[in-house]
N, CA, C and O of each residue as an XYZ file, in Angstrom:
608
protein
N     -18.206    -20.151    -23.701
C     -18.817    -19.575    -22.517
C     -19.185    -18.129    -22.812
O     -18.337    -17.340    -23.229
N     -20.437    -17.785    -22.598
C     -20.957    -16.462    -22.915
C     -20.573    -15.459    -21.835
O     -20.609    -15.770    -20.644
N     -20.203    -14.246    -22.265
C     -19.887    -13.186    -21.320
C     -21.177    -12.580    -20.779
O     -22.020    -12.110    -21.543
N     -21.323    -12.594    -19.470
C     -22.510    -12.058    -18.820
C     -22.396    -10.538    -18.701
O     -21.300     -9.995    -18.839
N     -23.509     -9.840    -18.446
C     -23.443     -8.387    -18.245
C     -22.519     -7.990    -17.088
O     -21.835     -6.969    -17.159
N     -22.503     -8.799    -16.023
C     -21.619     -8.506    -14.888
C     -20.154     -8.617    -15.307
O     -19.323     -7.805    -14.900
N     -19.846     -9.615    -16.115
C     -18.477     -9.795    -16.599
C     -18.064     -8.633    -17.501
O     -16.948     -8.126    -17.388
N     -18.950     -8.215    -18.386
C     -18.659     -7.104    -19.302
C     -18.421     -5.821    -18.503
O     -17.497     -5.061    -18.793
N     -19.263     -5.590    -17.495
C     -19.101     -4.397    -16.653
C     -17.783     -4.469    -15.888
O     -17.082     -3.465    -15.763
N     -17.447     -5.640    -15.380
C     -16.190     -5.825    -14.648
C     -14.990     -5.541    -15.551
O     -14.025     -4.909    -15.123
N     -15.052     -6.005    -16.789
C     -13.958     -5.741    -17.734
C     -13.838     -4.239    -18.008
O     -12.726     -3.724    -18.129
N     -14.957     -3.540    -18.105
C     -14.885     -2.094    -18.339
C     -14.303     -1.385    -17.119
O     -13.603     -0.383    -17.265
N     -14.582     -1.888    -15.925
C     -13.986     -1.313    -14.713
C     -12.477     -1.565    -14.666
O     -11.711     -0.699    -14.241
N     -12.058     -2.740    -15.099
C     -10.628     -3.056    -15.126
C      -9.891     -2.266    -16.205
O      -8.683     -2.053    -16.102
N     -10.603     -1.837    -17.225
C      -9.982     -1.010    -18.262
C      -9.566      0.342    -17.687
O      -8.610      0.957    -18.161
N     -10.276      0.793    -16.678
C      -9.951      2.061    -16.013
C      -8.728      1.895    -15.130
O      -7.868      2.774    -15.077
N      -8.652      0.768    -14.439
C      -7.503      0.525    -13.562
C      -7.634     -0.797    -12.837
O      -8.729     -1.337    -12.683
N      -6.498     -1.310    -12.395
C      -6.436     -2.564    -11.659
C      -7.196     -2.420    -10.347
O      -7.173     -1.350     -9.740
N      -7.863     -3.467     -9.904
C      -8.545     -3.409     -8.618
C      -8.586     -4.782     -7.975
O      -8.467     -5.814     -8.637
N      -8.759     -4.759     -6.666
C      -8.795     -5.997     -5.895
C     -10.136     -6.711     -6.084
O     -11.112     -6.140     -6.571
N     -10.142     -7.961     -5.685
C     -11.376     -8.746     -5.758
C     -12.460     -8.084     -4.910
O     -13.610     -7.967     -5.333
N     -12.079     -7.654     -3.710
C     -13.051     -7.015     -2.824
C     -13.654     -5.772     -3.442
O     -14.870     -5.586     -3.412
N     -12.804     -4.912     -4.006
C     -13.275     -3.666     -4.620
C     -14.164     -3.968     -5.826
O     -15.164     -3.285     -6.044
N     -13.805     -4.986     -6.609
C     -14.613     -5.361     -7.768
C     -16.002     -5.827     -7.319
O     -17.011     -5.451     -7.915
N     -16.042     -6.636     -6.279
C     -17.328     -7.103     -5.760
C     -18.188     -5.917     -5.301
O     -19.390     -5.878     -5.563
N     -17.568     -4.962     -4.620
C     -18.297     -3.782     -4.145
C     -18.854     -2.965     -5.316
O     -20.005     -2.529     -5.289
N     -18.030     -2.766     -6.331
C     -18.455     -1.968     -7.491
C     -19.596     -2.653     -8.247
O     -20.562     -2.003     -8.646
N     -19.478     -3.960     -8.439
C     -20.539     -4.683     -9.155
C     -21.835     -4.710     -8.344
O     -22.925     -4.609     -8.906
N     -21.714     -4.847     -7.030
C     -22.910     -4.825     -6.182
C     -23.582     -3.456     -6.248
O     -24.810     -3.366     -6.259
N     -22.786     -2.400     -6.291
C     -23.338     -1.051     -6.392
C     -24.056     -0.828     -7.718
O     -24.947      0.017     -7.813
N     -23.668     -1.587     -8.741
C     -24.324     -1.490    -10.056
C     -25.587     -2.339    -10.130
O     -26.275     -2.342    -11.151
N     -25.896     -3.065     -9.045
C     -27.144     -3.805     -8.985
C     -27.087     -5.254     -9.411
O     -28.135     -5.874     -9.593
N     -25.909     -5.815     -9.576
C     -25.800     -7.221     -9.951
C     -26.032     -8.109     -8.729
O     -25.727     -7.720     -7.602
N     -26.570     -9.293     -8.963
C     -26.834    -10.230     -7.867
C     -25.526    -10.865     -7.399
O     -24.511    -10.825     -8.095
N     -25.576    -11.448     -6.209
C     -24.390    -12.101     -5.636
C     -23.884    -13.225     -6.538
O     -22.675    -13.400     -6.686
N     -24.798    -13.988     -7.141
C     -24.405    -15.084     -8.028
C     -23.718    -14.562     -9.289
O     -22.711    -15.117     -9.728
N     -24.264    -13.501     -9.866
C     -23.659    -12.905    -11.068
C     -22.261    -12.372    -10.752
O     -21.329    -12.538    -11.538
N     -22.132    -11.733     -9.598
C     -20.839    -11.166     -9.186
C     -19.821    -12.277     -8.989
O     -18.694    -12.181     -9.474
N     -20.209    -13.324     -8.283
C     -19.297    -14.443     -8.028
C     -18.848    -15.091     -9.335
O     -17.669    -15.397     -9.507
N     -19.777    -15.296    -10.241
C     -19.445    -15.897    -11.536
C     -18.458    -15.021    -12.312
O     -17.476    -15.519    -12.861
N     -18.727    -13.716    -12.352
C     -17.856    -12.797    -13.098
C     -16.468    -12.711    -12.464
O     -15.458    -12.767    -13.165
N     -16.420    -12.577    -11.145
C     -15.129    -12.454    -10.443
C     -14.327    -13.744    -10.567
O     -13.115    -13.701    -10.781
N     -14.985    -14.884    -10.436
C     -14.276    -16.166    -10.582
C     -13.667    -16.302    -11.980
O     -12.539    -16.774    -12.125
N     -14.407    -15.893    -12.995
C     -13.902    -15.966    -14.366
C     -12.716    -15.012    -14.554
O     -11.732    -15.363    -15.206
N     -12.811    -13.818    -13.989
C     -11.710    -12.850    -14.096
C     -10.456    -13.346    -13.372
O      -9.340    -13.156    -13.856
N     -10.641    -13.973    -12.226
C      -9.499    -14.528    -11.492
C      -8.866    -15.667    -12.280
O      -7.642    -15.765    -12.363
N      -9.690    -16.519    -12.852
C      -9.205    -17.646    -13.642
C      -8.393    -17.162    -14.850
O      -7.379    -17.763    -15.207
N      -8.846    -16.081    -15.468
C      -8.159    -15.516    -16.629
C      -6.962    -14.642    -16.240
O      -6.211    -14.205    -17.112
N      -6.780    -14.385    -14.954
C      -5.635    -13.614    -14.489
C      -5.827    -12.105    -14.499
O      -4.863    -11.360    -14.319
N      -7.039    -11.649    -14.703
C      -7.296    -10.212    -14.702
C      -7.373     -9.633    -13.290
O      -7.041     -8.468    -13.071
N      -7.806    -10.441    -12.351
C      -7.821    -10.034    -10.949
C      -6.864    -10.944    -10.203
O      -7.074    -12.153    -10.116
N      -5.821    -10.351     -9.672
C      -4.845    -11.105     -8.896
C      -4.408    -10.208     -7.740
O      -3.585     -9.308     -7.910
N      -4.969    -10.470     -6.570
C      -4.729     -9.616     -5.410
C      -3.257     -9.545     -5.018
O      -2.772     -8.480     -4.636
N      -2.543    -10.659     -5.106
C      -1.138    -10.667     -4.703
C      -0.312     -9.725     -5.575
O       0.532     -8.989     -5.064
N      -0.546     -9.744     -6.874
C       0.186     -8.859     -7.795
C      -0.117     -7.396     -7.489
O       0.788     -6.562     -7.468
N      -1.376     -7.088     -7.256
C      -1.772     -5.724     -6.944
C      -1.170     -5.272     -5.617
O      -0.706     -4.138     -5.500
N      -1.174     -6.154     -4.620
C      -0.555     -5.811     -3.328
C       0.933     -5.548     -3.490
O       1.469     -4.619     -2.885
N       1.600     -6.353     -4.294
C       3.033     -6.169     -4.527
C       3.299     -4.801     -5.138
O       4.228     -4.105     -4.727
N       2.493     -4.414     -6.113
C       2.646     -3.096     -6.746
C       2.384     -1.970     -5.754
O       3.089     -0.960     -5.754
N       1.372     -2.144     -4.911
C       1.045     -1.109     -3.935
C       2.111     -0.983     -2.854
O       2.425      0.129     -2.431
N       2.671     -2.097     -2.402
C       3.749     -2.041     -1.409
C       4.939     -1.269     -1.984
O       5.528     -0.431     -1.302
N       5.283     -1.552     -3.226
C       6.394     -0.831     -3.869
C       6.071      0.657     -4.001
O       6.923      1.502     -3.729
N       4.861      0.977     -4.411
C       4.459      2.374     -4.577
C       4.468      3.121     -3.246
O       5.045      4.204     -3.141
N       3.829      2.541     -2.231
C       3.744      3.223     -0.945
C       5.104      3.375     -0.273
O       5.357      4.386      0.383
N       5.973      2.397     -0.426
C       7.268      2.492      0.238
C       8.226      3.417     -0.506
O       8.912      4.229      0.116
N       8.279      3.302     -1.827
C       9.264      4.080     -2.591
C       8.803      5.494     -2.905
O       9.601      6.429     -2.837
N       7.543      5.668     -3.243
C       7.062      6.987     -3.657
C       6.499      7.804     -2.507
O       6.734      9.009     -2.417
N       5.758      7.146     -1.633
C       5.107      7.856     -0.535
C       5.937      7.840      0.746
O       5.649      8.576      1.690
N       6.975      6.989      0.770
C       7.840      6.826      1.940
C       7.055      6.378      3.169
O       7.356      6.800      4.286
N       6.050      5.522      2.969
C       5.275      4.978      4.075
C       6.052      3.837      4.720
O       6.783      3.110      4.047
N       5.886      3.690      6.019
C       6.451      2.574      6.750
C       5.541      1.364      6.684
O       4.450      1.407      6.116
N       6.017      0.285      7.279
C       5.321     -0.997      7.205
C       3.908     -0.924      7.788
O       2.973     -1.479      7.210
N       3.747     -0.246      8.924
C       2.426     -0.190      9.559
C       1.427      0.601      8.723
O       0.270      0.204      8.591
N       1.868      1.703      8.167
C       0.970      2.535      7.349
C       0.581      1.798      6.058
O      -0.562      1.879      5.608
N       1.538      1.087      5.479
C       1.244      0.326      4.261
C       0.197     -0.749      4.557
O      -0.721     -0.967      3.766
N       0.343     -1.415      5.696
C      -0.626     -2.460      6.041
C      -2.023     -1.860      6.192
O      -3.004     -2.459      5.751
N      -2.121     -0.685      6.810
C      -3.426     -0.027      6.934
C      -4.014      0.314      5.570
O      -5.210      0.134      5.342
N      -3.177      0.801      4.672
C      -3.643      1.134      3.322
C      -4.148     -0.121      2.595
O      -5.183     -0.085      1.929
N      -3.414     -1.219      2.730
C      -3.831     -2.465      2.074
C      -5.130     -3.008      2.661
O      -5.970     -3.545      1.939
N      -5.287     -2.865      3.974
C      -6.514     -3.345      4.604
C      -7.735     -2.555      4.151
O      -8.859     -3.050      4.236
N      -7.528     -1.339      3.673
C      -8.661     -0.569      3.163
C      -9.066     -1.030      1.763
O     -10.155     -0.698      1.296
N      -8.211     -1.783      1.095
C      -8.470     -2.215     -0.269
C      -8.701     -3.723     -0.412
O      -9.349     -4.167     -1.360
N      -8.174     -4.504      0.527
C      -8.230     -5.961      0.447
C      -8.831     -6.531      1.726
O      -8.896     -5.850      2.750
N      -9.268     -7.780      1.658
C      -9.765     -8.426      2.868
C      -8.581     -8.809      3.754
O      -7.470     -9.028      3.270
N      -8.838     -8.886      5.055
C      -7.780     -9.137      6.043
C      -7.022    -10.435      5.753
O      -5.802    -10.482      5.911
N      -7.720    -11.470      5.338
C      -7.081    -12.758      5.080
C      -6.018    -12.643      3.985
O      -4.922    -13.185      4.128
N      -6.331    -11.951      2.907
C      -5.365    -11.776      1.820
C      -4.143    -10.998      2.288
O      -3.008    -11.361      1.982
N      -4.389     -9.924      3.035
C      -3.276     -9.112      3.531
C      -2.408     -9.936      4.471
O      -1.182     -9.918      4.362
N      -3.037    -10.655      5.394
C      -2.273    -11.480      6.337
C      -1.455    -12.552      5.628
O      -0.346    -12.865      6.059
N      -1.985    -13.118      4.550
C      -1.289    -14.188      3.828
C      -0.058    -13.698      3.078
O       0.942    -14.412      3.002
N      -0.116    -12.488      2.522
C       0.945    -12.045      1.617
C       1.828    -10.923      2.153
O       2.937    -10.732      1.655
N       1.368    -10.183      3.147
C       2.032     -8.935      3.537
C       3.492     -9.113      3.951
O       4.367     -8.422      3.430
N       3.763    -10.015      4.867
C       5.139    -10.179      5.353
C       6.097    -10.556      4.232
O       7.213    -10.041      4.169
N       5.674    -11.441      3.356
C       6.531    -11.844      2.232
C       6.778    -10.675      1.285
O       7.876    -10.534      0.746
N       5.771     -9.843      1.080
C       5.919     -8.707      0.170
C       6.852     -7.641      0.748
O       7.509     -6.920     -0.002
N       6.909     -7.542      2.067
C       7.725     -6.509      2.707
C       9.166     -6.947      2.988
O       9.995     -6.133      3.395
N       9.460     -8.235      2.770
C      10.802     -8.743      3.072
C      11.914     -8.004      2.339
O      12.972     -7.750      2.915
N      11.688     -7.663      1.093
C      12.758     -7.062      0.302
C      12.743     -5.526      0.343
O      13.526     -4.883     -0.357
N      11.861     -4.938      1.156
C      11.807     -3.484      1.261
C      12.709     -3.050      2.410
O      12.600     -3.571      3.520
N      13.595     -2.101      2.147
C      14.504     -1.576      3.170
C      13.868     -0.365      3.840
O      14.148      0.777      3.476
N      13.009     -0.625      4.823
C      12.281      0.450      5.485
C      13.210      1.390      6.244
O      12.940      2.588      6.331
N      14.298      0.864      6.792
C      15.237      1.725      7.527
C      15.865      2.757      6.598
O      16.048      3.914      6.977
N      16.189      2.338      5.398
C      16.767      3.260      4.426
C      15.771      4.339      4.009
O      16.124      5.514      3.912
N      14.525      3.932      3.763
C      13.501      4.909      3.392
C      13.221      5.879      4.532
O      13.004      7.067      4.294
N      13.225      5.383      5.773
C      13.020      6.252      6.937
C      14.173      7.240      7.062
O      13.960      8.414      7.365
N      15.398      6.762      6.827
C      16.565      7.642      6.905
C      16.517      8.723      5.828
O      16.860      9.876      6.089
N      16.095      8.357      4.632
C      15.962      9.345      3.550
C      14.938     10.416      3.906
O      15.178     11.607      3.709
N      13.804      9.987      4.427
C      12.753     10.934      4.819
C      13.223     11.822      5.963
O      12.958     13.024      5.963
N      13.914     11.245      6.934
C      14.428     12.015      8.068
C      15.442     13.060      7.596
O      15.429     14.200      8.060
N      16.315     12.663      6.674
C      17.312     13.607      6.169
C      16.641     14.740      5.393
O      17.047     15.897      5.499
N      15.633     14.407      4.628
C      14.897     15.421      3.873
C      14.272     16.444      4.829
O      14.314     17.648      4.578
N      13.697     15.950      5.920
C      13.098     16.852      6.909
C      14.162     17.661      7.645
O      13.955     18.840      7.932
N      15.297     17.038      7.953
C      16.378     17.742      8.641
C      16.938     18.857      7.757
O      17.295     19.928      8.249
N      17.012     18.598      6.459
C      17.507     19.622      5.531
C      16.591     20.841      5.489
O      17.031     21.944      5.166
N      15.315     20.638      5.816
C      14.354     21.744      5.873
C      14.445     22.501      7.200
O      13.810     23.541      7.370
N      15.237     21.974      8.139
C      15.383     22.619      9.433
C      14.447     22.082     10.502
O      14.320     22.686     11.567
N      13.796     20.970     10.244
C      12.875     20.368     11.203
C      13.659     19.741     12.348
O      14.668     19.072     12.124
N      13.188     19.959     13.588
C      13.919     19.383     14.722
C      13.642     17.889     14.848
O      12.709     17.362     14.243
N      14.468     17.220     15.644
C      14.448     15.759     15.741
C      13.114     15.219     16.269
O      12.655     14.169     15.818
N      12.485     15.926     17.223
C      11.204     15.461     17.760
C      10.134     15.455     16.677
O       9.340     14.518     16.585
N      10.114     16.488     15.871
C       9.123     16.572     14.802
C       9.402     15.541     13.715
O       8.480     14.990     13.114
N      10.674     15.291     13.473
C      11.026     14.254     12.494
C      10.543     12.889     12.984
O       9.963     12.116     12.221
N      10.787     12.601     14.262
C      10.355     11.323     14.833
C       8.828     11.201     14.771
O       8.295     10.136     14.457
N       8.137     12.297     15.072
C       6.671     12.274     15.017
C       6.191     12.031     13.590
O       5.236     11.284     13.376
N       6.847     12.660     12.610
C       6.462     12.464     11.210
C       6.674     11.005     10.782
O       5.821     10.409     10.124
N       7.821     10.447     11.165
C       8.105      9.056     10.810
C       7.098      8.113     11.464
O       6.717      7.104     10.870
N       6.672      8.430     12.666
C       5.647      7.621     13.334
C       4.336      7.696     12.554
O       3.690      6.672     12.329
N       3.940      8.897     12.141
C       2.709      9.052     11.353
C       2.798      8.316     10.020
O       1.794      7.818      9.511
N       3.996      8.250      9.460
C       4.180      7.540      8.195
C       4.192      6.024      8.373
O       4.185      5.285      7.388
N       4.210      5.550      9.633
C       4.071      4.123      9.888
C       5.362      3.355     10.076
O       5.384      2.138      9.895
N       6.434      4.034     10.435
C       7.694      3.337     10.685
C       7.727      2.806     12.105
O       7.135      3.394     13.010
N       8.421      1.691     12.299
C       8.559      1.134     13.640
C       9.678      1.848     14.389
O      10.435      2.622     13.804
N       9.773      1.581     15.687
C      10.725      2.289     16.552
C      12.174      2.086     16.113
O      12.965      3.028     16.154
N      12.529      0.889     15.701
C      13.929      0.650     15.309
C      14.282      1.408     14.028
O      15.405      1.894     13.888
N      13.347      1.511     13.109
C      13.596      2.285     11.881
C      13.733      3.767     12.193
O      14.556      4.462     11.596
N      12.925      4.247     13.131
C      13.004      5.662     13.509
C      14.330      5.956     14.205
O      14.977      6.960     13.907
N      14.736      5.089     15.126
C      16.033      5.281     15.796
C      17.172      5.277     14.779
O      18.081      6.104     14.844
N      17.110      4.341     13.846
C      18.134      4.266     12.808
C      18.148      5.546     11.982
O      19.214      6.095     11.702
N      16.983      6.019     11.595
C      16.884      7.226     10.767
C      17.436      8.438     11.499
O      18.162      9.242     10.915
N      17.096      8.570     12.766
C      17.587      9.721     13.528
C      19.097      9.660     13.732
O      19.760     10.696     13.787
N      19.637      8.459     13.844
C      21.091      8.332     14.010
C      21.841      8.612     12.706
O      23.026      8.946     12.728
N      21.154      8.475     11.577
C      21.780      8.686     10.266
C      21.725     10.140      9.786
O      22.356     10.484      8.787
N      20.982     10.987     10.482
C      20.860     12.383     10.040
C      22.229     13.047     10.101
O      22.915     13.018     11.123
N      22.600     13.640      8.983
C      23.863     14.369      8.927
C      23.640     15.718      9.585
O      22.714     16.450      9.233
N      24.491     16.038     10.536
C      24.329     17.277     11.295
C      24.519     18.488     10.400
O      25.412     18.535      9.554
N      23.649     19.466     10.614
C      23.800     20.740      9.919
C      24.106     21.802     10.963
O      24.062     21.526     12.162
N      24.412     22.996     10.522
C      24.738     24.079     11.437
C      23.542     24.405     12.324
O      23.728     24.815     13.470
N      22.336     24.236     11.832
C      21.132     24.516     12.607
C      21.021     23.593     13.809
O      20.540     24.007     14.863
N      21.467     22.327     13.663
C      21.371     21.373     14.779
C      22.254     21.792     15.940
O      21.891     21.585     17.098
N      23.410     22.380     15.646
C      24.324     22.767     16.715
C      23.855     24.008     17.430
O      24.258     24.239     18.570
N      23.019     24.819     16.809
C      22.503     26.021     17.441
C      21.432     25.707     18.466
O      21.243     26.472     19.412
N      20.723     24.589     18.299
C      19.586     24.268     19.185
C      20.030     23.656     20.460
O      19.202     23.330     21.310
């Protein structure tokens, strides 16, 4: 089977970094390839295992939760910007099962408390990071009191 120009371009894009099927289709379309050429190239890449949305989503969930301290809602928004809704809906809950969001929220809350941030601002920050109400309540209850908290 001969490698088409769309396939060669797709491989060069993957050499730069992993990307979703949706992003690959967008990039190839921007380069002027026809819909048929794009479909053929993407199907071949998926068959060969070079494009696998579930694997990429798993890596991104781990990155966003552990490194960025994002909550479940924020992670879902980030994934929806990179993947189609159907893929996210199919895999998201399973990918998040083993992530301890309450622990990550508590770590972030403690980090903010150590800086002297008050509880309202900590709760607002955790909300912006995409944590749910139960994770925020848990995080606020886990904050170790400092001398600054007793002064307020």
